[in-house]
C-alpha positions as MATLAB code, in Angstrom:
seq = 'XXXXXXXXXXXXXXXXXXXXXXXXXXXXXXXXXXXXXXXXXXXXXXXXXXXXXXXXXXXXXXXXXXXXXXXXXXXXXXXXXXXXXXXXXXXXXXXXXXXXXXXXXXXXXXXXXXXXXXXXXXXXXXXXXXXXXXXXXXXXXXXXXXXXXXXXXXXXXXXXXXXXXXXXXXXXXXXXXXXXXXXXXXXXXXXXXXXXXXXXXXXXXXXXXXXXXXXXXXXXXXXXXXXXXXXXXXXXXXXXXXXXXXXXXXXXXXXXXXXXXXXXXXXXXXXXXXX';
ca = [
     -29.965   73.814  -98.531;
     -33.692   74.076  -99.113;
     -33.482   71.259 -101.646;
     -31.940   68.930  -99.035;
     -34.640   69.786  -96.549;
     -37.299   69.068  -99.166;
     -35.850   65.577  -99.925;
     -35.536   64.723  -96.234;
     -39.102   65.793  -95.604;
     -40.286   63.616  -98.470;
     -38.510   60.562  -97.031;
     -39.990   61.209  -93.594;
     -43.474   61.452  -95.087;
     -42.994   58.123  -96.910;
     -41.837   56.116  -93.849;
     -45.359   55.352  -92.533;
     -46.271   54.056  -95.981;
     -43.165   51.818  -96.261;
     -43.785   50.498  -92.730;
     -46.726   48.487  -94.038;
     -46.079   47.555  -97.659;
     -47.510   44.962 -100.066;
     -46.215   43.608 -103.358;
     -48.694   41.687 -105.504;
     -48.004   39.712 -108.699;
     -50.703   37.641 -110.435;
     -52.653   37.062 -107.257;
     -49.588   36.107 -105.166;
     -48.616   38.685 -102.574;
     -45.711   39.484 -100.287;
     -46.414   41.792  -97.397;
     -44.651   43.327  -94.440;
     -46.020   45.038  -91.346;
     -44.810   47.822  -89.139;
     -43.870   45.187  -86.522;
     -41.278   43.682  -88.856;
     -43.281   40.564  -89.822;
     -43.051   39.392  -93.430;
     -45.803   37.381  -95.094;
     -45.777   35.275  -98.263;
     -49.232   34.344  -99.437;
     -50.830   36.349  -96.627;
     -51.429   40.037  -95.961;
     -51.531   39.459  -92.193;
     -48.277   37.694  -91.193;
     -48.346   36.410  -87.623;
     -44.595   35.807  -87.253;
     -41.269   37.140  -88.540;
     -41.717   34.979  -91.657;
     -45.182   33.616  -92.317;
     -45.569   31.374  -95.391;
     -49.219   30.590  -96.089;
     -50.716   27.914  -98.337;
     -54.214   26.517  -98.548;
     -54.927   23.094  -97.068;
     -55.765   21.868 -100.544;
     -52.397   23.118 -101.805;
     -49.338   20.933 -102.342;
     -47.002   22.436  -99.750;
     -45.932   25.652  -98.107;
     -42.200   25.485  -98.901;
     -40.522   23.574 -101.751;
     -36.865   23.149 -102.718;
     -35.879   21.992 -106.202;
     -38.044   20.914 -109.131;
     -41.010   18.516 -109.037;
     -40.717   15.124 -110.751;
     -36.950   15.481 -110.988;
     -34.692   12.442 -110.957;
     -32.595   12.262 -107.816;
     -35.223   13.335 -105.305;
     -34.119   16.979 -105.274;
     -37.665   18.221 -104.858;
     -38.152   18.397 -101.082;
     -41.443   20.010 -100.085;
     -42.333   20.921  -96.523;
     -45.959   21.365  -95.578;
     -48.626   20.971  -92.931;
     -51.433   18.417  -93.082;
     -55.077   19.372  -92.490;
     -55.638   19.962  -88.819;
     -52.451   21.909  -88.269;
     -50.711   19.325  -86.072;
     -48.411   17.654  -88.595;
     -45.338   18.692  -90.581;
     -44.700   16.681  -93.736;
     -41.373   16.111  -95.478;
     -41.537   14.176  -98.728;
     -39.645   13.659 -101.983;
     -40.420   12.569 -105.519;
     -38.829    9.291 -106.596;
     -37.808    8.086 -110.060;
     -39.846   10.648 -111.997;
     -43.086    9.073 -110.725;
     -45.887   11.099 -109.077;
     -45.530    9.130 -105.876;
     -44.531   11.030 -102.774;
     -42.467    9.237 -100.150;
     -41.390   10.895  -96.941;
     -41.865   11.395  -93.234;
     -44.403   13.067  -91.012;
     -43.714   14.692  -87.679;
     -46.974   15.170  -85.841;
     -48.562   15.273  -82.434;
     -47.160   12.321  -80.450;
     -45.759   10.521  -83.506;
     -43.162   10.392  -86.268;
     -43.953    8.158  -89.220;
     -43.051    7.460  -92.824;
     -45.835    7.595  -95.363;
     -46.861    7.755  -99.023;
     -49.493   10.435  -99.709;
     -50.006    9.179 -103.267;
     -50.222    5.392 -103.310;
     -49.767    5.002 -107.073;
     -46.525    3.112 -106.424;
     -46.719    1.289 -103.099;
     -43.349    0.786 -101.454;
     -42.560   -0.611  -97.999;
     -40.648    1.833  -95.816;
     -38.863    1.656  -92.470;
     -38.263    4.429  -89.954;
     -34.708    4.569  -88.591;
     -32.939    6.738  -86.015;
     -29.192    7.395  -86.211;
     -26.635    9.298  -84.159;
     -23.107   10.472  -84.835;
     -20.140   10.917  -82.529;
     -18.393   13.226  -84.976;
     -18.810   15.457  -87.978;
     -17.937   12.971  -90.706;
     -20.870   11.294  -92.431;
     -19.085    7.951  -92.091;
     -19.419    8.206  -88.301;
     -23.216    8.233  -88.554;
     -24.517    5.006  -87.013;
     -28.060    3.646  -86.907;
     -29.301    3.092  -83.357;
     -32.949    2.061  -83.728;
     -35.257    0.970  -86.535;
     -39.004    0.478  -86.809;
     -39.537   -1.855  -89.747;
     -42.509   -1.665  -92.080;
     -44.001   -4.820  -90.509;
     -44.043   -3.242  -87.031;
     -40.929   -4.891  -85.594;
     -38.585   -2.686  -83.576;
     -34.844   -3.212  -83.601;
     -32.241   -1.694  -81.270;
     -28.703   -2.325  -82.448;
     -29.982   -4.284  -85.451;
     -31.291   -3.123  -88.820;
     -33.254   -6.343  -89.395;
     -35.462   -6.988  -86.345;
     -37.041  -10.444  -86.538;
     -39.358   -9.944  -83.536;
     -41.653   -7.271  -82.142;
     -38.616   -6.085  -80.149;
     -35.134   -7.260  -81.145;
     -32.196   -5.984  -79.099;
     -28.605   -6.678  -80.110;
     -27.004   -5.927  -76.761;
     -27.655   -5.842  -73.049;
     -30.972   -5.015  -71.374;
     -31.097   -3.651  -67.840;
     -34.368   -3.266  -65.976;
     -35.728   -3.232  -62.438;
     -38.516   -5.629  -63.363;
     -39.476   -7.781  -66.355;
     -42.906   -9.392  -66.616;
     -43.432  -12.188  -69.142;
     -46.934  -13.408  -69.880;
     -47.302  -17.060  -70.847;
     -50.057  -19.650  -71.138;
     -50.282  -23.364  -70.251;
     -48.614  -22.975  -66.860;
     -47.563  -26.517  -65.807;
     -49.811  -26.983  -62.772;
     -51.228  -29.921  -64.743;
     -48.292  -31.926  -63.349;
     -50.202  -32.145  -60.059;
     -53.357  -33.488  -61.722;
     -54.348  -37.016  -60.715;
     -54.243  -38.298  -64.294;
     -50.744  -36.938  -65.032;
     -48.330  -39.667  -66.046;
     -45.113  -38.941  -64.168;
     -42.130  -40.232  -66.147;
     -40.174  -42.905  -64.351;
     -36.685  -42.125  -63.142;
     -35.422  -45.010  -65.255;
     -36.746  -43.368  -68.459;
     -35.334  -39.995  -67.405;
     -31.952  -41.576  -66.766;
     -32.018  -43.294  -70.165;
     -32.898  -40.020  -71.925;
     -30.006  -38.233  -70.202;
     -27.593  -40.985  -71.271;
     -28.763  -40.812  -74.895;
     -29.401  -37.066  -75.382;
     -27.239  -35.391  -72.765;
     -30.038  -33.186  -71.377;
     -33.373  -33.456  -69.568;
     -36.520  -34.406  -71.504;
     -38.470  -31.404  -72.894;
     -35.481  -29.107  -72.246;
     -33.566  -27.736  -75.280;
     -29.976  -28.781  -75.751;
     -27.017  -26.411  -75.573;
     -26.779  -26.422  -79.381;
     -30.452  -25.442  -79.751;
     -30.106  -22.607  -77.245;
     -26.996  -21.322  -79.019;
     -28.759  -21.356  -82.393;
     -32.253  -20.150  -81.411;
     -31.927  -18.473  -78.020;
     -34.343  -18.998  -75.160;
     -37.984  -17.968  -74.825;
     -38.103  -16.762  -71.209;
     -41.778  -17.505  -70.673;
     -41.607  -20.948  -72.275;
     -38.338  -21.856  -70.523;
     -39.647  -20.785  -67.112;
     -42.692  -23.003  -67.670;
     -40.493  -25.967  -68.651;
     -38.203  -25.468  -65.667;
     -41.205  -25.207  -63.341;
     -42.519  -28.446  -64.829;
     -39.243  -30.164  -63.957;
     -39.332  -28.707  -60.442;
     -42.900  -29.971  -59.961;
     -41.960  -33.418  -61.294;
     -38.946  -33.432  -58.969;
     -41.280  -32.518  -56.095;
     -43.477  -35.514  -56.923;
     -40.400  -37.757  -57.049;
     -39.364  -36.496  -53.611;
     -42.862  -37.049  -52.222;
     -42.842  -40.618  -53.577;
     -39.357  -41.178  -52.179;
     -40.465  -39.865  -48.786;
     -43.446  -42.206  -48.767;
     -41.235  -45.132  -49.734;
     -38.683  -44.246  -47.067;
     -41.464  -43.920  -44.498;
     -42.844  -47.367  -45.413;
     -39.374  -48.855  -45.211;
     -38.848  -47.171  -41.841;
     -42.129  -48.564  -40.506;
     -41.290  -51.999  -41.859;
     -37.863  -51.812  -40.260;
     -39.408  -50.882  -36.926;
     -41.805  -53.802  -37.236;
     -38.931  -56.180  -37.974;
     -36.964  -54.765  -35.050;
     -39.929  -55.347  -32.760;
     -40.290  -58.922  -34.008;
     -36.575  -59.446  -33.532;
     -36.803  -58.067  -30.003;
     -39.696  -60.388  -29.233;
     -37.714  -63.314  -30.647;
     -34.700  -62.383  -28.553;
     -36.925  -62.191  -25.458;
     -38.349  -65.632  -26.162;
     -34.860  -67.076  -26.580;
     -33.805  -65.448  -23.333;
     -36.819  -66.983  -21.518;
     -36.004  -70.378  -22.939;
     -32.404  -70.066  -21.838;
     -33.464  -69.041  -18.328;
     -35.786  -72.072  -18.013;
     -33.021  -74.316  -19.253;
     -30.665  -72.990  -16.621;
     -33.296  -73.521  -13.913;
     -33.694  -77.170  -14.865;
];
C-alpha cells in the first residue's frame, strides 16, 4: 500500500514537468506547452501545431522526396512577408520548381527557380459528383493573360463560350463616324449602293452573313459601321426632302402659270361672246 502511494506521488510530482516538455535532436526541436500547443522548429508554439522554418529555408512542410520523378515531392511554405502560401512540385528530376501561390488578393502559378522556363496556365474546375471524371474546367487564365470561361483556349482577353447577361455593357471604340457629316465627305450614290447589293448581297462596308458566322462581330466596330449607314441614310433623306421640296415649288409655279393661262383663255372667250 505504501509502495502504491509512493508511485502515485512520483507521477503527480512529474506532471508539471511533462506539461512543458522539449525534445531536441541535432539542433532540431519539438516542444509542447501546458496549453496543449505543439511546436516543430520552435520552443514557443503559438497554435495547436506550429511548424516553423526560416525565411531562407526551402519550406515548412514537405511530402515525398526531392528531385523524384513523378512530382511526388510537394512542399508547402510561406514566402517572405508572411502573406503568401506556396505549393510547388519538382518536375522531371530537374531543380526547377513549378507550382501555385495563394497570397493576399491573388492566386498565381509561378516558377521560383527559372532554370527551366515553362509557360503555365491557371485553371479553375468544379465537380458535380465524387468521380474524378465528373471534374470539369470552368475558367482558365492562360499564360499570355487571356481569360477563358467555358473554353480552355481563350483567343482574346476575355473569351466566353456561352451566354452573357448584364445590366449594362460599355464598349469603347475610336473613329466614330461623325466624319460622314463633314463637307468633304463623298456620299456614295444610291445607284452604286444598289449595284453593290445586287453583286454582293449586303451593304457596302458591312460584313456578309458568312463572315459573321466565321469570325463573329466586333460590337464596337459594328455599331460604328451601322451608325455610318444611318448617317448616310439621313443624308439621303435630307437630299430627297430638298428634291421633293424643289419639285413641289416647281409644281406650284406650273399650277400658277396654268391658272393664269386658263384665266387668259376665259377672258378671250368672254370677249368673243361679247362681240
